[in-house]
Structures are given as C-alpha cells and as structure tokens.
N, C-alpha and C positions, 0 to 999 in steps of 0.2 A: 831061150832058143833064138836063133838068128835066121833070117831069110833074106835073099838077095834078089832084087828086081833089076835084072840086067838092062832091060829096055829103058827104065827110068833112071838107071844108075844110082839106085838107092839101097841102103841096108836097113832092114827092119829088125828091131830088137824087142823081144818080149822081156820087159824089165819088171819082173814080178816077184822076186824073192825079197827084195828090200822095199820095193815100190809096187805100184799097181797101175802100170801103164805100158803103152807101146811107144817106142821112140824111133824116129826115122832120121838117118844120117845120109849125107852125100857119100857115095861109094868111093869117089876119087879123093876128096879132101877130108872126109870124115866130119865135115861141118854139120852141126845140128840143123835139121829142117823143120820138124814138127813132132808133136806127141799128142796122145789122147788116152783117156781112160775108158771104162766100160760104156757101151752105147755111144762111143765117140765123144763123150763129154769130157770136160776138164777133169783130170784125175784127182782123186782124193786118196792120199796115201795112209790115212788113218785106218786102224784095224776095223774090218767089217764084221757084222754079226755072223754067226754060223749060218750055213745054208739051211733053209727051212722050205721043203717042197710045198707046204701049204700056204706060204706067204707069197706076196707079190715079188717078182724078180728084183734083186738089188740093182741099183743104177751104177754101181762101181764094180770093177773087177775084184774078186777075192784074192787070196794069196795062196799058192803062187800062180802067176801068169807065166807059164813055163814053156809054151811052144807057140810057134807062129809059122804059117805056111802060106805061100802065094800060089793060087791056082792058075792054071793056064789061061783062064778068062780074066785074070787080074784081081780077082777077089782075094782079100786077106782073111785067113782063118786064124783065130786066136783061141787057144785053150784056156778056159777058166775053170780049172779042175775043182777047186774048193766050192764053186757055185754050181757044179754039175752041168756045165753048158759050154758050147762053142759059140763065139760071136763072130759074125762075118761082116767085113767092111769092104 
C-alpha cells in the first residue's frame, strides 16, 4: 500500500511482501527519507515466527505489511495482517 502526506510532501510505502518495513520518500524528488519496522524499530527482514495469540507481541512486522493509511490527525496506521494487529505511529 501507499499513502501520501500532502502537507509534508511525503510518500509512505508499506514495503511488506519482500521486506518488513515502512519506507518514506520525498513526494517531489522520490528521495529516500526514512524507514522503520514494527514498533518503530530498525526492521528485521528475516522470517518471523507464526502469530501466537498466547505469546508476547513480536517486535517486528510479520509478512505481509500490505496497507498503510494516514489519518486526518497525522497518525500513520499500518496493517500487520499476519500478526493480527494494526500499529499506529
């Protein structure tokens, strides 16, 4: 998924089919700006264990991270389908 923050002139990409991260680019130049993984940490693209509702939440995104939305208040919502959660940044 892709979301555009017009006010900040940024493009957010849910890069989750091959990787496990969110990447942000400048909307005009497409220059890389920043990226992060689950809980805002440095991403780990290694395969994660299967979701276990009895276990502590995993600190990385599962796969796929396939949707991203920016709310009117500027919060970024990221779907982490395989981990059965939505993370908000």
